[in-house]
N, C-alpha and C positions, 0 to 999 in steps of 0.2 A: 557381524555388523558392525559396524563403525560406530554410523549415526543413519537415523532416517527421522524423515517429517513424516509426518499422520496429518493425511488432510481431509476434512471429515466436508463433504461437498455437501451434504444435506444440510448443514448448518449455514454455507455462506449462502443454500438458496434459502433457507427459511430468515437468514439476515436480511434479504433482499426484499422478500414479500414485507416483513415488520415495514420498511423503509419508505416504501412503495405506497404500505397505507396511512403512513405518515404523513409520507411530500404528498399525496394526489391533493387537487388534480394535476398535478406537475409532474412529468414521468420523470423516468431515472437511467442516468447513464453509467453504468457500471467502470470505473475504472482499474484497468488490469494492465498499467503501464509496470518496470519492474518486475516482473514475470509475477503479475498478479500480487505485488507488496510479499513475495517472495512463496506466493502456495501454490504457484504451477502455470501459468499462461493458457496456452493449453486446454489443459485440463476442467482448469475455471472458466473457461470462456463455454466449455463445450455446454456444462453443468447449468449455467443464467442463459443460455442463447432466450429460453421460451420465457425469464423472467424479465426482461429487462428490453427498455427501449432501443440501445446502443452501446457501443462498447468505445473506451477514450485507450487510447493508448500514447506512447510520448513519441517511438520512433515509428519509421517505414518496415523497418525489422519488424517489431511485432506485429502490423498488422497484417503483414505478409503471413507472420506466424500464424494467426488465428486463420486468413484463409487458407493455410493449410489445412485444418483440421476442419475442411470441409463446412466451414459456416458462411452464410450467405447473410448475415447482420449486418448492419452501419457499423461502418467503425473510422474513429475521428482521430484523425494524428495531431496530437496535442503540439508536440517541439517542432521545430525545423527540420525541412528537406532540402538536400540539396540540388539545386535547379538540374543538377543532371541523371536526379532519379525520380524528375517528376514523371515521364513519359510512363516508370513501373509504377509509380501512384498511382496514375490515373488508369493504368490497364488491371490496376488493382481493386479497382473502386472503393476509394479510400476516401474520406474528406480532410480536407485540411484547415488549417490554424494561419489567418492572411493577418498579416501585422505591416502587409509594404505593399503604395500603392504603384511603387514604381517597378523597378526591373522585375524583380520579384514574381510579382503579376503579369507580366509580358510572356517571361516564362511560365506561367502558370496555363496561359491563354494558349502558348504555342506548344503544349503537349496534347492539349486535345485533337482528337482525330476524327471525332464523329460528331461534326456541328450540332447535331441534336441530344449532345449527353454530353451538358457542359460539366465543367468540373466544379465540384461542392467544396464551398469554402466556409469557415467561420470566420466572421471583420471579430477581430480583438481588441478591445478598446482598453490603454491600459488609464485605469480611474485613482491610479494613486501607488501600485507596488514597486512599479519602474521596475518589469523584468522585460516584457515581452507584450508590445502593444501598439496601435495608436494611440498619440494622447485624445484624451478624449477632447480638447478644445478643437482638433482636428478632424475629429473622427466623421460629424455630420458632411464634413466636405470630401472625404475621402471614400465615405459608404455611398453619396452618390455619383463618383465618378467610378466606381465599378458596378454601379449599378447596368452603366452604360457599354460593357465588356458582354457581348454576349456569347464568350467560350466560357464564362464565370457565373456560377448558382451561385446566392449568398443562402446558404442552407442555416446561418445562424448570427447570432452578435452574441459575444460574450467576455466576460472578463475576469477578474480572478481579483479574492480579499485577502488584503494582507492582518487583518486583527482581527477576524472572526470568532475568535474561540475565547478572545475575553465579550465578560459578560457585559462591560459597559463601552461598549466601542461605539463613543465618537465619528471614528474613522468611517465603520463597516456602513454606517448610514449615511455619511458624506460619500465612501463610492458609490453606494448603491446608486443616489440623487445623479451623481455626474454620471455615470451608466445609460439611468434612462432619459435623461435630459438628451444623451450623444444620441442615442436610438428613437426619439420621440418624434412620433409622425409617418416611420417607414413601415410596409405593410405588417401588419400586424401577422401576418401566416409566418414572418419569418421569426423564430425563435429565439426569445433572450433566457441567457444563462449565467449563471453571477457563481452561485452556489456552490460548494462544498458539503461533504461529513457537515462537518462541524457548523458552519451558518445555515444550514437546512435544516436543522436540529434546536439553534438558538436563537433563529432571527428569522422565523416563516417567510417575512414579506422578502426576502430572498429567493425563495423557493421559483416562481418566477412559472418559466416553462417546462425548463430541465434542470434538476441536481446532479451534480454529478458527482458520483456517491466512490468512494474510495476507501479509507480506513475501515469504516463502521460495517461495512459489509463483511467484511472477513472477521468481523467479532471485535472490533480491535478500538477503544475510543479516542476521539482526537486528540485530550488532554483530559485530565481527573475531573480536571470542574465540569466537564462536560456530561462525562458522565454521572456524576453525583446529582448534578440536575436532572438529567433523564430517566434516570432510575425512579428516581423521586417522582417523575410524573408517570410513572410506569411503564417504560421504555427498556426494556431487554435486551442485550444481544449475545450471541453466543458464542465463542470463540471457535476459530477454525482449525488450528494448528497447535498438533504436542511435537515435541524436538524430543529424541530419545536417545541414547546411547547405551552403552554395556559397560561394566568395567573388565578389564583385558589384564591385569598385573594384580597383586596385592602386598606388602612389601610392611611385616611386624616387626618394628622398630621400637629401641630404647627413648626416654626423653633427651632432648639435646640431640636431635636427629634433624641435620637441614634435609632440605626438600624443596628439589627443582634449582633452577638457575638463579645465580646471583646468591644462594643460600637467604634470601629472602624471610622464608619462615622456618623452623625449628621450633621440634615438638616441644612441650612443656611437658608431657607425662609419656609415657610404654604408647604407642599408639600403631594404627593400623591402618597403611596408606593405598588406595586403590588410585589405581591409574587408569585415565579414560582415552581413549583413541581418537581424541578428538581435539586439537587446538584452533589457533585461529586462520588457519588454514580451511579448515571447515564449518566455520562460522562464528565460532566461541572468542569474543574480544579477548586479548590481552589486557582489557580494562577489566574485566573481570577478574584477573589474577589475585588472590585473597580478600574475595568480597561474593555474600552470598553464596545461597546455600541451592543444594540439586535435591532429588527427593527419589530415595532406595527405599524398595520396602515398605514404602510408607511413611516412610519417614526423614527428617529433615538430614542433610549431612553438607557443613561446609566446604566452599572449594578452597585450596590451601597453595602456597607457593605459586610463581608467574605460572601461566601456560604460555606453553608452548607452541610451536608450530603445527603439530601433529598432537599433541600427548596436554593434558591435563591432570592434575591430583585433587585427589578429595577425602577428607577424616574419613573414616566408617568408623570411628573407633565404638561410639554410642550404635551402631547398625549390627547388630550382630549377628544379622540375617544375609548381610552382605556377604558376595560370597563370586569369584571369576564367571563372568558368565550374567550376573545380576543387573537388570533392566536398570537404567541410569534416566530419568526425567529432567530435563533442561529446562522445557515449557510444557504447563500440564499438568492433570492431576494423577497421582498417586494415593489410592485408601482415601481417607480424609484431608490429604493434603493436597495445595495446589500452589504451582508457581505459572505467574501470569506472565503472558508478554512486557505488560508496562513494570511489573518489577523488576523483571529480567534487565529492561530497558536501564534504571533508574540503578544498575547496580554498576551500569558501565556509565552513569553519566549522560546520556541519549535520553531517544524518543524512540517509541514502540516504532514508528515508519522508517527509521533509520533500521532498527535492529532487524526486521523481518524485512527489506529488502535488500537488505548485504544477503541473505543467506545463499551461502552458493550453491549453482543447478546443479554441480552435482553431487549434492545429498540425495539420496533416492529419497522420492514423495510417494508414498502410497495414500490411493484415491478412495475413500472407505466412509461410509455412515461409523462415527467415533460409537464408546459405549456412554453413556448416560455418566456426565463428568458434574462437580459444581459448580457451583457460577466460581469466573474468575475476574 
C-alpha cells in the first residue's frame, strides 16, 4: 500500500442531513465538483442521491460520470460548456448555467431536438464577484429576453457571494440586495439561489430557495471563524476523509546525517528516519517539506527533509513502535491524536478546499463507515 483514502459515506450522509435541517425550508444541492472535493464523485453521488435535491458539478464530463452511475437526479453544470458539446449536454439531461443572452443562448436553443422538452437553465447574475454572470444592472432585460425563447426554460436565478466567510460583510448584504432587485417580479416558482456553505451558515437571509452546499457536506469547515461560531451554536460536522500510507524503509543514522534533496535537514542526534512511499505526485504537497506531523502508532512524528516526487521522510526516533509496514496517518485520527485537513492545509499555507480537491484520482479510495473518531 503506497497510500489510500478512506471515505466515510455515512459521515457524508449525516452531514447532509444536519445541513438540511439547519437550512430548511431551503433545499440542498450537493456540490460534487472536483471529484466530490477529492472524496470520489460517483460513490459520493450514489450515497447522497436520496438525501439532496440535486447535484452541482463544474463540467459536463462530471455530469456524464454521475449519469454513468445510473443516477436519475437533477444535475446542474456550474461551469462553461462548449457549444459543440451542447447536444451531448441536452441528451444527458443536465441543467446549464447561462450568463450570455447572445450567441451561446442561440446555440443552446439549437441543441433542443424535442420542442416539448426545453433546455433547463439557471441564469447567473454577477452581483460583485466579477467572474461569471450577467451584470446585475442588465439582468432584468436579459431575463425578459430569455423568457421569450421557447426552447429554453429558466429553472433558476443564481449568483455567487464574494465575502460570505467574513462575519461583518456589508458587501454580502449588498450582493444579496442586488440579486433580489434583479429578479424581483419574475415568476416566484423560479428558484433563487446565492448561498454556498459559509453564507448559508452565517447569513440565514441568503438561503432563499436552495443552498449549494459543498465543503461542509464533507465535514470540512469553510473557515476557522465559521467553525468557531457554528460549533458554539451547536452545529457539528463529521469529517469524512482519512488519508493513510505506511513506512516502506527505515534508517538508523548518527547525528549530523543529511536527509533528502538539498541536504535541507540534518539530524541533531542519533535518529531513526522512516521513508514514506508517497510524495507530491501522490498528493503530498512539496510545501509540507519539514513542516508538521503525521501519526504513527497513536503518536506524532515530524516530517523532515524535502518531499520528493514519490517519497517523503519522517523522524520516528520518538516512536519506538514504528517499523516497516507501520500505518502512517496524514489526515485523520490514530489513538488519541488527530490531524485535521485544516491543520494539514495550514502547514502548506493553503486552505482545505485546495488540499482535498487536488488529491489525485489515482489514490485508491475505500468507501465504508469508519470507526468512531475524535472531533477533527
